[in-house]
GUBA-351797 format. One record per residue (C-alpha): residue in three letters; x, y, z. Coordinates in steps of 0.05 Angstrom, whole numbers, plus 32768, in hexadecimal, padded with zeros to 4 digits. Layout:
% residues N
ALAXYZ
...
***
This chain:
% residues 263
MET87C5881A85F9
LEU880687F9860F
GLU880D88298649
TYR87C688198661
ALA87D487CE865D
VAL881587D68686
ILE87F8880486BB
CYS87B787DD86C4
THR87D9879986C6
VAL880D87B086F9
ALA87D887D38723
ILE87A987968726
VAL87E087648737
VAL8806878E8769
ALA87C887AA878C
ALA87B087628796
LEU87F2874F87B5
THR87FD878C87E2
LEU87CA87748815
PHE87F787398829
SER883C8746880C
GLY8878876E8823
PHE8879879F87E9
GLY884787D587DB
LEU882087ED879F
GLY885288248791
THR888D87F4878E
LEU887A87DC8748
LEU884788108732
MET8877884A8737
PRO88AA882A8708
ALA8870881B86D8
PHE885B886486D9
ALA88A4887786CF
LEU88A08857868A
PHE8871888F8675
PHE887C88CA86A4
PRO88B988F186BE
ILE88D188D086FE
ASN88B58904872E
VAL88718904870C
ALA887288B8870C
VAL887A88B98758
ALA884188EA875F
ALA881388C5872E
THR882088858755
ALA880E88AA8795
VAL87CA88BD8779
VAL87BB88748766
HIS87D9885C87A8
LEU87AD888B87D1
ALA876D887987AC
ASN877D882F87B2
ASN878C883587FD
LEU874C885C8809
PHE8727882387E8
LYS874C87F18813
VAL873B88198852
VAL86F2880B8841
LEU870387C1883A
VAL873187B68876
GLY873A87F9889A
LYS870B87E688D2
HIS874187B788EC
ALA877687EE88F4
ASN879587F68939
VAL878C88408949
ARG87C58844897B
VAL87F78825894B
VAL87DE88518912
LEU87EB888F893C
ARG883188798951
PHE88448866890B
ALA881D889488DC
VAL882988D888FC
PRO887588D788F4
ALA886A88B588B1
ALA884088EF8898
LEU8873892388AF
PHE88AE8900888F
ALA888788EF8850
ALA887F893A8845
LEU88CA8942884F
GLY88D9890B881D
ALA88A9892A87EB
PHE88CC896D87F1
PHE890F894C87E5
LEU88F5892A87A6
GLY88DD896E878C
TYR8922898B879A
ILE894A89568776
ALA89188951873D
ASP892989998728
ALA8974898C8728
ALA899B898D86E7
PRO89AD894986C8
LEU89ED892B86E5
ALA8A00890C86A2
GLU89E78903865B
TYR89F788D18624
SER89DC88B985E2
ILE89D1887385C6
GLY89B88869857F
GLY89A488B18579
ARG897B88AF85B9
ARG898E88DD85F2
PHE898D88C5863A
GLU899488EC867B
ILE89AD88D686BF
THR898E890186F5
ALA899289048740
ALA894988F28747
LYS895088B5871B
LEU898E889E8740
VAL896D88A58784
ILE892E8881876F
ALA8957884B874C
ALA8980883F878B
LEU8941883987B5
ILE892188098783
ALA895F87DE8785
ILE896087DE87D1
PHE891787C987D5
ALA8923879487A0
ILE8957877587CF
PHE891F876C8803
ASP88FF873B87D2
LEU893F871987BA
VAL8969870E87F8
PRO894D86D88827
ARG896986F88867
PHE893B8734885C
GLU88FE87088853
ASN88E9870D889C
LEU8905875388AA
ALA88E1877188E5
PHE88ED87A7891A
ASP88D987AA8963
ARG889887CE8975
LYS88BF8804899A
TYR88D8881D8956
LEU8893882B893A
SER889A88768939
LEU88E08871891A
GLY88C4884088E8
GLY888D887188D6
ALA88C088A888CA
VAL88EE887D88A0
SER88B9885C8875
GLY8894889F886F
PHE88D288C28855
PHE88E0888D8820
GLY8896888D880F
GLY889788D78803
LEU88D888D387DB
SER88C8889887AF
GLY8886887787C2
LEU88AD883987D6
GLN8899882C881E
GLY887087EC8821
ALA88A887BD8836
LEU88C187EC886D
ARG887C87F98887
SER886F87AE888C
ALA88B287A288AF
PHE88A187D588E5
LEU885987C088EF
VAL8862877588EF
ARG887887738938
ALA884687A68951
GLY881C876F8971
LEU87E58772893C
SER87B9873B8922
LYS87BB872D88D7
GLU877D875888CC
GLN8798879088F7
PHE87DB878E88D4
ILE87BA87978890
GLY878887CC88A7
THR87BD87F488CD
GLY87ED87F28892
VAL87B7880B8863
VAL87A388458890
ALA87EC8859889B
ALA87F788588850
VAL87BC88878845
VAL87D988B98876
VAL881C88B78852
ASP87FC88BE880E
ILE87D488FB8822
SER8811891C8840
ARG883E89118803
LEU8808892387D0
VAL87FF896687F2
VAL8849897487E8
TYR884A895787A1
GLY880F8984878E
ALA883089C187AC
THR887389B5878A
PHE887C89918749
PHE883D89688739
SER881189A4872A
LYS884389BE86F8
HIS883C897F86CF
LEU87F1897486D2
THR87E1899C8693
ALA88158978866A
VAL880089348684
GLY87B689418679
GLY87C289608635
HIS87DE891F8619
GLY87A888F48639
GLU87D888D28669
SER87AC88E786A4
GLY878088AD868E
LEU87B8887F86A5
ILE87AF889786EC
VAL8764888A86EA
ALA876F884686CA
GLY87A3883686FF
ILE877388488737
LEU873B881C871B
ALA876A87E2870E
ALA878987E78753
GLY874387E68772
LEU873487A6874D
GLY877687898764
SER8766879887AC
VAL8723877387A7
ILE874887388789
GLY877C873C87C0
VAL8747873987F7
ARG872A86FA87D7
LEU876E86D987D1
LEU878886EF8815
ASP878B86A88832
LYS879C868387F2
VAL87DB86A187D2
THR8824869787E1
ILE885386C987C0
LYS889B86B587CC
ALA88A986A58782
LEU888686E4876E
GLN88B0870D879D
MET88EF86F3877C
ILE88D487068737
VAL88C0874A8750
GLY89058755876F
ALA89288744872E
MET88FA87728706
LEU890687AB8736
LEU895287A38731
LEU894C87A786E5
MET892087E486EB
ALA89518805871B
ILE898A87FB86EA
ALA8961881886B0
LEU894B885386DA
GLY898F886286F8
SER89B1885F86B4
GLY897F88908697
ILE895F885F8667
LEU891C886C8688
***
């Protein structure tokens, strides 16, 4: 039951915050799934929850999306998300780079864990370093932003902060910014899930379902949906600076644990 408590709590809290914060659902939910799944399956499991949650948010706020911005941003994002997903599948099959034992327990350092750990650490810096607090890119870089955030989304699921940084100066109202980001995220999720399903995720489905862990994905979807409803209600009432600092510190600890093979 501990795994359900962890996944559901993280999903509710983070889904509530993603509507108005710089980080996305995958930023914290993926490390939570990594506590129970291999890193590549954790990324794919997070993508399933992420897609379901974003489809729900499309119903809530998708009507505000700016179609022109969505096309400029989401098309290259979808293409590069597929590329990132293929790269994840490639490094996930690589042999461990190093192995060690502590107290009779064996740990492995793999290329996939190191890459994901590095990305988690980088995105943690977005929350911890004040100079990155208002990071934004000019509207003319929308397509480039889609490609960059899409690639990292496909590779690790960590894309929310980058997506926000490239959309924030696109001349959108608050409602358009939220709706456009949600629609773009759905496009990326569909693109990377197609690749995950065709490469490594399908190979693990039997094992995951056989131990009942597939229930974690369903629980995560339901909890994230609840979190989104809460987020809509709190949209004009919550400030998150202190929370961002806590999240950043937690992510750095997670990156160290993942990169060292402890997770």
